C-alpha positions, 0 to 999 in steps of 0.5 A, a space after each residue: 078410272 085409274 091411269 097406269 104410272 108406267 104406260 098411262 093407259 086407263 084402267 078400271 077401279 080396283 084393277 091390280 095390274 095394267 092390262 096393257 103393260 102389266 105394271 102393278 097399279 097398287 102400291 106396295 107400301 107398308 101394311 097396317 094389318 097382320 095375320 095375328 091382328 086379323 085373327 084376334 079381331 075375328 075372335 072378338 079380341 081373344 086368342 088367335 084363331 090359329 095356334 102359333 107354330 113353326 113356319 110351314 116349309 113347302 118344297 119348291 116344285 121341280 123346275 121343268 128345265 134350267 133357268 135362262 135369262 135374256 138381258 136387254 143390252 140398252 136397258 140392262 133389264 134381265 128377263 128370267 125364264 124357265 126353259 121347260 117349254 118353247 118360249 115365244 119372243 115378240 110383242 104383246 097384242 091384246 086385240 089379236 090375242 098374242 101374248 108372247 112368253 118374252 114381251 119385248 114391247 116394254 123395251 122399245 120393241 115396236 120401234 126396234 122392229 120386233 114382230 108380234 110373233 118374232 122367234 122361238 127359243 127351244 130346248 133341244 137335247 142338252 142345249 138351246 135353239 133359236 128359230 126365226 118365225 119369218 119376222 119382218 126385220 129378222 133374227 140374228 145370233 152374233 150378227 149372223 142372220 137366221 134363215 126363217 123357220 130354221 132353228 140355230 143353236 145358241 149358247 151362253 153369252 150369245 148376242 141375240 138381235 130381234 130386229 134392231 133390239 139386242 139381248 144377251 142369252 145366259 144360262 143359269 
């Protein structure tokens, strides 16, 4: 068994990412082999199997929407998101199969009163809305408590509060 350095959860040997917190379990230290050395070894020490040429340029896929970020105020952690679809904000719960797009469990969400399914950030027209999903401790925009299941507009720079956890909403 391997222990996660971030959350101390036990993981099976060979696991790449922690199933509890998502942290990488393998070191990103220097690699000893390169593609060229592997090609030479496969060909018995002869010339590389692939011809060397200019690097292949693959165009990036078109984004489904503008990039948005949520900045956790107490830690400074920036959560970059693609705003193409509705984004669930909450806390991950493996036992119940809840995997939010924005997992605030890593930011003290449990102690701050973040529900597993707390709120949804959605695109609406040219802007964005935030909808509280009847969370136990409420959702706030600039210190104004949202009514449950009633989307409210949010703008760049707005302060969002999920329970007592404060984030800043940024577009671009």
